[in-house]
PAZADO-136901 format. One line per 10 residues: their letters; for each residue y, x, z of C-alpha. Coordinates in steps of 0.1 Angstrom, whole numbers, plus 5000, padded with zeros to 4 digits. Layout:
A	Y:X:Z  ...
END
This chain:
MAEEKNMYDV	0582:3224:6439  0617:3221:6422  0647:3212:6441  0657:3177:6439  0694:3164:6438  0688:3143:6470  0668:3170:6487  0683:3186:6518  0672:3212:6545  0682:3188:6572
IIVGGGPAGL	0694:3151:6572  0715:3140:6602  0715:3103:6609  0746:3094:6628  0780:3108:6624  0792:3109:6662  0799:3138:6682  0762:3149:6685  0755:3146:6647  0789:3162:6638
SAAIYLARAK	0780:3192:6662  0745:3196:6645  0762:3197:6611  0786:3224:6620  0760:3247:6633  0734:3240:6605  0759:3243:6577  0774:3275:6591  0739:3288:6592  0739:3282:6554
YKVLVMEKDT	0716:3251:6554  0720:3222:6531  0729:3194:6553  0738:3158:6547  0751:3135:6575  0747:3098:6571  0768:3072:6592  0767:3035:6589  0800:3029:6606  0828:3054:6616
FGGQITITAE	0824:3090:6615  0831:3101:6651  0812:3071:6666  0820:3052:6697  0845:3077:6709  0869:3072:6682  0881:3040:6701  0891:3061:6731  0928:3068:6731  0929:3097:6754
IVNYPGVYKT	0904:3124:6762  0914:3148:6789  0882:3163:6801  0870:3181:6769  0869:3218:6777  0896:3238:6762  0915:3207:6749  0941:3196:6773  0945:3161:6758  0934:3144:6726
SGKELTEKMR	0921:3111:6712  0885:3105:6704  0895:3099:6665  0915:3132:6664  0889:3153:6680  0859:3140:6659  0878:3141:6628  0884:3178:6633  0847:3183:6638  0839:3165:6605
LQGEAFGAEF	0864:3186:6586  0849:3216:6603  0814:3207:6590  0827:3199:6557  0844:3233:6553  0811:3249:6561  0795:3229:6533  0780:3198:6550  0779:3167:6530  0789:3132:6545
VKTKAEKLDL	0778:3098:6532  0787:3065:6546  0756:3044:6544  0728:3029:6567  0694:3045:6570  0675:3014:6565  0639:3029:6565  0627:3064:6579  0594:3080:6570  0593:3110:6594
TGDIKVITTE	0557:3119:6596  0551:3143:6567  0565:3177:6559  0590:3161:6537  0610:3134:6554  0621:3104:6534  0650:3083:6543  0658:3051:6524  0694:3036:6526  0706:3002:6526
DGKEYRSLGV	0715:3004:6488  0680:3018:6480  0686:3054:6476  0660:3078:6487  0670:3111:6504  0644:3137:6512  0646:3166:6538  0626:3193:6557  0640:3182:6591  0657:3153:6606
VLALGASPRR	0683:3151:6636  0685:3116:6651  0720:3112:6664  0716:3073:6664  0738:3066:6694  0737:3035:6713  0756:3000:6712  0771:2979:6739  0748:2959:6760  0749:2921:6763
LGFDGEETFK	0748:2906:6798  0731:2875:6788  0751:2850:6811  0753:2814:6801  0782:2810:6776  0783:2848:6765  0774:2839:6728  0794:2808:6727  0826:2824:6738  0821:2856:6719
GRGVAYCATC	0852:2863:6699  0869:2834:6718  0872:2850:6754  0843:2873:6757  0848:2908:6743  0833:2942:6744  0861:2967:6732  0895:2969:6750  0910:2990:6722  0900:2963:6695
DGEFFTGREV	0906:2931:6716  0930:2939:6745  0961:2928:6728  0947:2893:6724  0950:2889:6761  0986:2899:6766  1001:2882:6795  0968:2867:6806  0941:2876:6833  0908:2893:6823
LVVGGGFAAA	0875:2899:6842  0860:2933:6835  0823:2934:6842  0807:2968:6851  0807:2994:6876  0806:3028:6856  0832:3051:6840  0835:3028:6811  0844:2998:6830  0869:3016:6851
EEAMFLTKYA	0885:3032:6821  0887:3001:6802  0900:2982:6831  0930:3008:6832  0935:3004:6797  0937:2966:6798  0966:2967:6822  0988:2974:6791  0982:2939:6781  0967:2917:6810
KKVTILVRGD	0989:2906:6839  0959:2909:6862  0925:2925:6858  0896:2918:6882  0866:2943:6880  0832:2928:6888  0809:2954:6903  0773:2944:6906  0765:2970:6934  0782:2981:6966
AFTCAQSVVD	0802:3009:6947  0811:3023:6914  0786:3046:6898  0813:3070:6884  0831:3099:6898  0852:3091:6930  0884:3105:6913  0881:3077:6887  0878:3051:6915  0907:3066:6932
KLETFPSIEV	0929:3064:6901  0922:3026:6899  0938:3022:6932  0970:3032:6918  0971:3002:6896  0985:2972:6915  0975:2947:6890  0938:2957:6893  0914:2939:6919  0877:2950:6926
RYNTEVVKAV	0851:2926:6936  0818:2942:6946  0782:2928:6946  0795:2901:6920  0781:2889:6888  0790:2865:6860  0766:2835:6860  0783:2813:6835  0815:2809:6813  0829:2773:6810
GGATIESAVL	0857:2760:6788  0866:2743:6755  0879:2765:6727  0884:2794:6751  0873:2803:6786  0889:2782:6813  0867:2790:6844  0837:2813:6852  0810:2808:6877  0805:2839:6897
KNNKTSESYT	0780:2848:6924  0778:2872:6953  0744:2887:6949  0743:2897:6986  0749:2863:7000  0736:2844:6969  0769:2823:6972  0784:2810:6938  0818:2801:6933  0843:2792:6905
FTAEDGGTFG	0868:2817:6893  0900:2804:6876  0931:2822:6864  0959:2820:6890  0982:2804:6866  0955:2779:6857  0954:2792:6822  0925:2807:6799  0913:2842:6805  0890:2868:6791
IFVFVGYAPA	0858:2885:6801  0853:2921:6789  0817:2934:6793  0812:2971:6799  0776:2975:6813  0763:3004:6794  0747:3008:6759  0712:3001:6745  0699:3030:6722  0698:3023:6686
TEPVKGQVEL	0662:3032:6681  0649:3004:6661  0645:3023:6629  0621:3049:6646  0601:3027:6668  0563:3034:6663  0571:3069:6648  0587:3090:6677  0579:3086:6714  0605:3064:6732
NPQGYIVTDV	0606:3059:6770  0604:3022:6783  0642:3016:6781  0640:3027:6743  0655:3062:6746  0639:3089:6726  0617:3114:6744  0625:3151:6737  0618:3184:6752  0643:3209:6764
DRKTSLDGVY	0651:3219:6727  0656:3182:6718  0624:3182:6698  0609:3147:6697  0572:3141:6695  0572:3147:6657  0574:3183:6641  0608:3187:6624  0623:3157:6640  0649:3163:6667
AAGDVCIKNL	0674:3140:6687  0707:3145:6700  0734:3125:6718  0735:3091:6736  0699:3082:6719  0684:3108:6744  0672:3104:6779  0699:3120:6799  0719:3117:6831  0755:3122:6815
RQVVTAVSDG	0767:3106:6783  0799:3123:6775  0814:3139:6744  0807:3173:6757  0769:3165:6765  0766:3151:6729  0780:3181:6714  0757:3203:6734  0728:3182:6723  0737:3186:6686
ATAATSLEKH	0740:3225:6689  0706:3227:6706  0688:3203:6681  0702:3222:6652  0695:3257:6663  0660:3248:6675  0654:3231:6640  0664:3261:6621  0630:3279:6625  0611:3248:6614
VSTMHEKLNL	0632:3246:6583  0626:3281:6572  0588:3277:6579  0587:3247:6555  0605:3266:6528  0577:3293:6530  0551:3267:6534  0562:3246:6504  0573:3276:6483  0608:3262:6481
PAFAVSGKNG	0640:3282:6471  0670:3283:6493  0690:3250:6485  0725:3256:6470  0753:3249:6493  0790:3247:6485  0820:3255:6506  0803:3280:6527  0820:3301:6554  0847:3277:6563
DMPEEKEEKA	0866:3284:6531  0884:3255:6517  0878:3255:6477  0910:3260:6458  0910:3228:6441  0913:3211:6478  0939:3235:6487  0958:3224:6456  0955:3187:6464  0964:3193:6500
AHAESSSDSG	0997:3211:6491  1004:3183:6466  0998:3158:6494  1019:3176:6518  1048:3176:6495  1043:3140:6486  1043:3127:6521  1077:3126:6539  1083:3119:6576  1081:3080:6582
SFLSGDVLAQ	1059:3074:6552  1027:3054:6552  1004:3081:6539  1001:3114:6559  0993:3147:6538  0957:3148:6551  0951:3111:6541  0966:3115:6508  0946:3147:6501  0914:3128:6506
LLGVLDRFAR	0926:3099:6484  0932:3122:6455  0897:3135:6459  0883:3101:6454  0906:3092:6425  0890:3123:6405  0857:3103:6405  0870:3070:6391  0854:3060:6358  0886:3042:6348
PVEVVAVLSD	0921:3037:6362  0927:3011:6387  0960:2991:6394  0973:2982:6426  0998:2952:6422  1023:2944:6448  1026:2905:6446  1060:2900:6466  1077:2871:6481  1102:2865:6508
EGGRDEISGF	1077:2848:6532  1068:2881:6550  1055:2917:6545  1076:2923:6514  1094:2955:6524  1063:2971:6539  1040:2964:6510  1067:2974:6484  1071:3006:6502  1033:3013:6504
VDELTGVHPN	1030:3007:6467  1060:3031:6460  1042:3059:6477  1011:3054:6456  1032:3055:6423  1026:3087:6403  1001:3103:6427  0972:3105:6401  0966:3092:6365  0937:3070:6377
LKTAKEEGEG	0960:3050:6400  0985:3027:6384  1010:3005:6403  1030:2974:6396  1050:2947:6412  1056:2911:6405  1070:2880:6423  1047:2856:6439  1044:2828:6464  1031:2828:6500
PSYMDIRAGG	1028:2860:6521  1032:2892:6500  0999:2911:6493  0984:2937:6471  0959:2928:6444  0934:2954:6432  0928:2952:6395  0911:2972:6368  0910:2968:6329  0936:2940:6331
QSYGIRFYSI	0913:2920:6354  0920:2909:6389  0889:2911:6413  0901:2889:6440  0905:2917:6465  0937:2913:6484  0954:2932:6513  0978:2909:6531  0988:2939:6553  0993:2976:6550
PGGHEFNSFV	0957:2991:6552  0964:3017:6579  0941:3031:6605  0905:3026:6601  0913:3000:6572  0925:3028:6547  0888:3036:6540  0884:2999:6530  0913:3002:6507  0899:3033:6490
IAMYNVAGPG	0865:3018:6487  0879:2987:6471  0895:3007:6445  0863:3028:6439  0843:2996:6435  0863:2981:6407  0870:3014:6389  0836:3025:6390  0811:3039:6395  0813:3022:6428
QAIEPRLKER	0791:3022:6457  0753:3019:6449  0738:2986:6459  0701:2974:6461  0693:2955:6428  0679:2925:6448  0711:2921:6469  0733:2926:6437  0713:2897:6421  0720:2875:6450
IEGIKGHHTL	0757:2883:6451  0759:2874:6412  0739:2843:6418  0768:2827:6441  0777:2797:6422  0806:2783:6442  0843:2794:6446  0847:2811:6482  0876:2827:6499  0866:2852:6525
QVMATLSCTN	0893:2859:6549  0887:2890:6573  0911:2892:6603  0912:2926:6616  0932:2950:6637  0939:2987:6624  0922:3002:6658  0890:2982:6654  0861:3005:6643  0838:2973:6635
CPTVVMGTQR	0864:2956:6611  0860:2979:6581  0823:2971:6579  0832:2934:6574  0862:2940:6552  0844:2963:6528  0815:2940:6528  0835:2910:6517  0852:2931:6491  0819:2943:6477
IASLNPGVTA	0808:2908:6472  0843:2900:6455  0840:2931:6431  0806:2917:6419  0813:2878:6417  0845:2866:6402  0841:2833:6420  0847:2851:6454  0881:2863:6467  0881:2887:6497
EMYDLSKFPD	0914:2890:6519  0921:2913:6545  0948:2906:6573  0961:2926:6601  0960:2901:6628  0991:2914:6647  1011:2905:6616  0999:2869:6614  1002:2851:6648  0999:2818:6632
IKTKYNIMAV	0964:2826:6619  0954:2837:6653  0966:2805:6667  0951:2783:6639  0916:2797:6643  0919:2805:6681  0908:2842:6674  0904:2863:6704  0886:2893:6691  0881:2910:6657
PCLVVDGVHT	0867:2912:6632  0869:2875:6625  0855:2862:6590  0870:2829:6580  0849:2811:6551  0869:2788:6529  0895:2783:6555  0870:2764:6577  0840:2784:6590  0846:2813:6615
HFGKHSLEEL	0822:2842:6621  0830:2868:6648  0815:2903:6650  0802:2931:6627  0781:2920:6598  0760:2941:6574  0766:2933:6536  0732:2915:6535  0742:2893:6566  0775:2885:6547
VEIVEKYD	0757:2874:6516  0737:2851:6539  0768:2836:6553  0783:2831:6519  0751:2815:6507  0749:2791:6534  0781:2775:6523  0775:2779:6486
END
């Protein structure tokens, strides 16, 4: 059996700490490894601003810690692709994973590091006020509640941690704990008591959220006395409800294949082997008492080392040669070293692009099929200096990246063009933070070859007949926002009647007020229709088709 291009020893589905740890161990053992991640490499922990309990690391952020893990895996030869595993066939000797763009990847083994997503409470009004008062991420949405009161629902570590974080913005935080006590460590509870603006109400649940455009009151219930009462902010104004009641395992793609417990978590043995040979699980998707970065990393290492024997056996059984792996032994290829050095010398203090970020950009620019042009359309209305400075930094970094400036009207923005054609992809804010990936992918999609896309979905995009403007309001700390930004821009890259615009909402308070936005991402279609939350490319196409 000849080696195929998309054939791997192991495919790891999920790029959080568990998946990254598995990648490091397997790649270091000289196996050909691919990590698939549908959202942000690093997973949920990337939104945590401060980690102080990871052994050997005094203090770091979730984003910094996991990015080092990713780079470590990459140095050992692991490959990374940002895509959603749409269909998994795990039953045979060769595992087949089909992604959202229709590509098929094959492997001898699989590590399921699928993670988990925030649970909804299901109280009356939760869906109605989602994005207009109900939120699930303090890092993403906390700033929208500056000077207001907030309710935090939950009694675990996440609720306590997020409540403390929210004191940076909210004037008062009331934690609603369903039971008699918190379920996290007493040291965390003791720390809560040092925050004078935090109040805790035990045995309390949210029954209903009430209001007009935003939440004006909430019906709360004491589950011991069954007494219900109405909560309002002390100043009579609107307030927010942040829900932190745990996570639901993201095991939908593997239901009916691997054994799950009644709560939907994957059943494994002590080596993290599932009910299927060659399929292992790691991280929050497993049955476990403690869900922390350190346990996720441990799971990844355990799954990886346990899977090695199976992979070797499959090579012998199927008479397969060892698969070629590049970048082994942690050595950075000379080409990358050269680019990193160029990036370091090109990135001064106070610049928008750090040396590491620019080095990554140069690697992508090498793959462009034709040059792309970033045009700064400048006016005096706002953002001129920042956007002009950002484009200045891009000037001359690579032959495949051209820049230009021209005068325009309205807020200043950057327009992505190729072959003398504008694709209607506009950044009204500097694409820092998580949105830098959106910026790079936008250029890649118009310069070619672009991200692969399922033919059926491409036909639907090209079949959109009307002219539509898709505005995505984001914050640079939001891990869900790039999915929507990149999705709308992919639509614009394929249909000349669609314009996709990205706004850093912190720079546009008038837009926030106009659409009453209290959570991101927020998609506004044709200046009228608002849609909150993360949406896949297919879901975005469905939204646009609804108004076509």
